[in-house]
N, C-alpha and C positions, 0 to 999 in steps of 0.2 A: 656487462659491467652495468653498478646497479647506477642509478642519478646519482649526483650530490644532491641535488633538493627532497632525496627521499624523507627525512626525517622531514619535511616541510608539509611534505604530502601527507603521513601521516595521520605528522597532527591536523590537518581538514578532511583527512575519514574520518578520523574518530571526529571532530564536531558535526559535521556533515551526518552521522550516525546516529548521532546523542541527536539532532535537529530533527530527522525524518520521527524519529521516536516519540519528539514531540510537537510531532501533528499528528500524531492519530491521539494525544491523553490529548488533544485540544479538536478530533471531532467528537470523543464520548463527551465530551465536556458542553459540549454547543449542543443549542438546539436547532437554528440557523439550515437551512439543506443548501443552497449558499455560501455557505462558507464552511458546510462540508466540501465540496464542489471545490473551492478554492484553494480550504489548506488541502486535499493530496493532489490537486495541479502541482503548488508548492514543493509539497511531500514527493512528486516523480521526477520533479527539476530537481529538486536535493538530490533523488537515487542515479540519475543521470549524470551526476557533481562526481556524483562517488563513483562511477564506472569511467566518466573522461580523467580521472586520477590516477585509477588501477593505468588506464594504459598511459598517460603520464611517466609514474612512480616504476611501474612494473615491464615496461615495454608488450601488454600485451595486447597487443595490436588490432588483434580479433573483437576486442568488445565494442572500436570504437565506432563501426554503426549500429550497435545493440545501444551504445549509451546517447548517439542522435536521433533514433526514433525511440526510447523514453523521456527525450525531450520533446521531438515533435508530435507524439501520437499521445500520450502521457499529460503529460504537466500543458499541452496546446485540445489536441486535437476533442480528446475524450472528453475536457469542463467543457469545451465548447460545446459540443452534445450536449451534453446534460445539461447545461446554462438554459438552452433553446429549450428542452424537456419541462424544466421548469417555468422558464416563460408565458409556456403551451398552458401550462394544467393550471399555474398560479396559485397555487400550495407553496410556498416558503417554510414553515416551518413541521417541526415534529414535536407535537402537543406531548403525548405519550409514550415515556418508557414503560419497558417489566422491569427495570431494575434505576433509581434511583440514583440521578448524579456524581451523587460523594459517595454511596455502594460501586455504583460502575469504577469511578476511579481509585476507589481503595481496590477491587479485585485487579483492576488494570497494571496497581502496583504489585502484586502480589504475581503476576502473571510477568514482570518481569524480572521478579529472582526467580521465580522458576523458571523460567527463559536461559536466566545468568547460568543460575547449578547444572543445565542442564549442558546446555555449552561447553563452559566449565568443563565438565567432564568428559568430552568431548578434545577439549584442547592439551587435556593429558596426556592425552593420548602421542606416544609416543616418533609415530610421522609424522605428525600435526606442528604446521610450520607456526612461525610466532610474531610474524607480520600482523599490520593493524591493518587488516584485511581478514584474518585470522580474527580478530579482535570483535568487527560488527557479529558473530554468528549470532551470538548475543538479543541484538536487535532484531537481525531476522526471523528471529524465533519468535522471540515478543512479537512481531507483528502482525504474524500470522491469525496468533493466537490473541492478538485484542481486533480486527478485519473478522476470525471465526465469534469471538462474540461481539463486538459490533449485529454481526447478522444477528442472532438470537435476541437481543435485549434492543432491537430496533424494529417498528412497526410498518415503518413507511418503506415501500418498496426500490424506490428511490435511493434511500439510506442502503438496504441490504445490497444495494448495484457498488460504493459504500463500500461498505464491507470488506466484497467479496475481490475489488480492486487493491483492499489496503492488506489482503492477505497475498495476491499477487504480485505486489510489490516486496511483502517479504521473501516472497520462493525469490527473484529474477535475484534476492541482496543475503541471499543464504545462496546462491549459485556464485554469487562472486566471491564469497568469504570464501567457499571449498574447496572450488574448483576455476575461480579466476573466469567466470562464466559459461555457458555453456555451446556446444560447437553453431557456429553463427548461422545453418543454415533451423534448426528448433527455436533460434531466440527468436530471426525474422517471420517463420510461421507463429510461435506460440505473440509476436505481437498485432501480429495481423487477424488473430481468429479472437482476439481481444477486444482490438475495436470494431471488429463488425457484430460481437457478441453484444458490446454495449449498444449500440447501433437498433439491433432485433429489442438488448431489453427496452430501449425507449421507449422502443413503437410498444412495446405492452404498454409500460405504465403509464402511456397516454389511453389506450386503448384501457383496461382496467378504471382510470378516471373518468373518460370519456364515459361508460358503462355504468359506475360507482359514484363516482361523485366523489369517488375517495380515493385513495392511494394506500390505503391500509393494508399489510397481506390479511389481514382478519374477516374482510366482507371476499376472499379467496378461500380461508376454511368455512368459511356460511356455506361455504356451495357445495359439502361432502354434506351438508344437515339439510 
């Protein structure tokens, strides 16, 4: 039986999904590495709330553990690790971009339009459902593409990590929107893989900074010459 409060749940899912997309735009528009991490933490918290709302509104109880892990690992543990990395390397800002902030925001606006077009073509399928969860498909596609864009246009290794994690948040959101989440064992495995990957990447960033006195990926490219 569909819960009586489903309209409120769907409204909250729409609001949180829109807020998740806003955090991605704020990351693109900022230069502060600390702000990147805080925005990622907020983004992950909102993503965890969306997963909890799916549990409450649609009875998909298998997503509950994934929702808790999203909040615990992505919104708390990973930001703590990355914040400590910043404190150790004493680098606070992304100075140089491959594309200006204004141009980046305009490009990301185009990404959102493209993502919505792709999502609408999928949702027009006769087998697609018309729930609030499926409506966030466009947001999930935009998140994946914006995460990729961040990785391509930012030079600090730490920002590359944030871009990768933003892409992963988009993948998780797309899993929620299409199939109400992946199998539990897959979700748990992915979360712990991400945590281990961030720990390893954090060590790499520290070592890169210690060796080159910079965390710009251009320093790594120079090794090829």
